[in-house]
Structures are given as structure tokens and as C-alpha cells.
C-alpha positions, 0 to 999 in steps of 0.5 A, a space after each residue: 480530449 482523451 477518451 475516458 477509458 484511455 485516461 490514467 489510473 491514479 495511485 497514491 500513498 504516504 510514500 513509497 509503500 504503495 509501489 508494492 500495490 502499483 507493482 501488482 497493478 502493472 501486472 494485472 492491468 497491462 494496457 493501463 497507464 498510471 500516475 503514482 503520487 508519493 506524499 513523502 513530504 507529509 509521511 508517515 500517515 500512520 502516526 498522524 491524526 485522522 483529520 490530517 490524513 483526510 485532508 491530505 487524501 482529499 487534496 491529492 485526489 483533487 490534484 490527480 483529477 484536475 491535473 491528470 484527469 484520472 478515471 480511477 483512484 487506488 488509495 494504496 495506503 491502509 491508513 488513508 483508506 481507514 481514515 478517508 475512503 468514505 469521505 473520498 467516496 462522498 466527494 467523488 461519487 462518480 470516480 472509481 475508487 479502490 481502497 486497501 485493507 489488511 488481509 484478515 479475511 484471506 489470512 483466516 481462510 489460510 491459517 491451519 493453526 487458527 492463529 494469525 499475526 498482524 503488523 500494521 501502523 498505529 493509524 490503521 489498528 486504531 481506526 474504526 474501520 479496522 475495529 469493524 473488520 476485526 469484529 467481523 471475523 470468525 472468533 475461531 481465528 485468533 488475531 495477534 495485532 501489533 502497531 509497528 510505530 516507526 517501521 514504515 518511516 524507516 523503510 521509507 528512509 532506507 531508499 534515501 541514499 544519504 540515510 540508507 545504511 542507518 535506516 536499513 539497520 533500524 528496519 532490521 532492529 524494528 522487525 526483530 522487535 515487533 516479531 518477538 513482541 507478536 509471539 511464536 510463529 510456526 506450524 505447531 498448535 498454538 503458533 501463528 502460521 500466518 502473518 498479515 502485512 497490514 501496511 503497503 510499506 512492509 511488503 518491501 521488508 518481506 524477505 527479512 520478515 520471512 527469515 524471521 518467522 520461518 519458511 513455513 509461515 505464510 505472509 499475506 499482503 493486499 496488492 494482488 487482491 487490489 489489482 483484481 478489484 481494480 480490474 473488476 470495477 473498471 470493467 463494470 464501469 466500461 473503463 478498461 483501456 483498449 488493448 494497445 499497451 506498450 511492451 514494457 512498463 516504461 512509458 506506462 507510469 509517471 511517478 510524483 513525490 511531494 518530498 525527496 525526489 532521490 528517494 522516489 527514484 531509488 525506490 522506483 529503480 530498486 523495486 519496479 526497475 523504472 528509470 529516473 526519468 519517470 519520477 518528478 516533483 509535485 511539491 505544490 499539493 
């Protein structure tokens, strides 16, 4: 039987967006092994009901515990964290659990103009968890929040070879639309000088977003903060893996999808330089 500290860390998202978090985890935890599950077959979560997202989150957690014997679970999805993290903690009180949330706190610390833009899914911005987070912020910082319907799905579909060109055009169109609707970005008084990427998918559009808002605007995501928190929690639970890791990422991570395998393969290669052989179907969850 595998020693608890040598067990893998589970990571899941509604699709490929959580690969941006996995990227940070691989860097911050070089001696750990990971099992990533993309629930593409039921994506996008951001436009589903809270009940549906909770049911999927519980089913995936159970699968990762039973099939892969994970020692920790990173919920690499803002929508799933908002809808299901409390229920997951209730069901699995002994499992190290890490969620994600939009980076409002670091954005408030970073801004010089006192104005911050937030892009997230409808499921995230409509959640009680997000409402509490927003209410907890210093009123001196103004947050302009935009629910970006369709954007996560378009980014997801841009990895599918058969739909890539059309989906990428839609991504570009939606980015321009939502940035325009948010308002004026820049470093002058009254402008937003910080943009929070409140969905892990949006990280994969950050180059185009940076061009749209200008180089002086800071983009804030959650991957590095989640990786640091995961390290802290594993260390506190004495579950960090012994320092005997492979020299490269290949072999340290297995990726699964409930949807289109070609899309996961393309995304894993494009953003993490992982080979197709690391990607598998998990259609029974």
C-alpha cells in the first residue's frame, strides 16, 4: 500500500481551465504527483445550477478518492469552489481540501487608482460566497464586476481541433465585448489599473487580455496563491512527498477527461508541454 505522503494530489475543474492552476502546482511542488480531472462532459459549470455543480463535485471527489487514493484535493474551479467547497469539507473532513476564489484581496492591495475590474462566470458572481468576499473588501476600492457568459466555453472549445479557429474568433470577440462593457482601463485617476481573472479558464486568454487593457494594467489570477496554500496545508498535515521527484513533469501527472480526449491532449501539450500519453478518458463518473 502506498504511504500517505506518496499518494497523489487530485485536481479538478469543469474543463481545461484548471490546467492553469496545475501549472503553478507543478512548479511549487516539484516532488508531488498529480491526478487532474477535466469534467468536459458536463462543462461549463459557470452556467449550471448550484445543485448540479455540487453533485458533480461530490461525484468527482469520490472517484478520485476511490480510484486514485488522493491525499489532497484542489478544486481548481471558482464556480465549483463557490457552490461546493463547504459540502466537500463536510463529506470529507479528513481530506486536505483547497479551493480557489477570485483574487480580490491581492487586487485591492495592488491597485493605485482604487478601481479594479473583475471577470468571472455567472455562477461565481451570483454565488453567496462571492457576495461575502466582495462585502468584506475595503469600500475604498471599487470593484467593477462582469459575468462573462460563454467565455469559458469558448476557451474550452478553442482546444478542440475541429472547432479551434471558430472558437478562437469567438474568444476574441467576447474578450473585446466584456472589456468594453467593464469600462476604462489605465493608470489615470478613475481608470481601472487592475483586472482580476475570476475563472481559471481566463488565464489562457491573458496575453490577448493584456493587449486589450494595456501593459500598465496588472492582471491577477489565483494559481500561485493556490499552490502556496496547498504546500502549507500538506506541510501542516505532514503529507509532503519525500524529495525524490522525476527531473521533469512527464510521469508526475495523469490527466483525465469525461469529454473529448483530443481537446485535453491539445490543451495539455499547448499549455503544459505534456505528451498525449498522459491523457486518458474517465467517462464513467
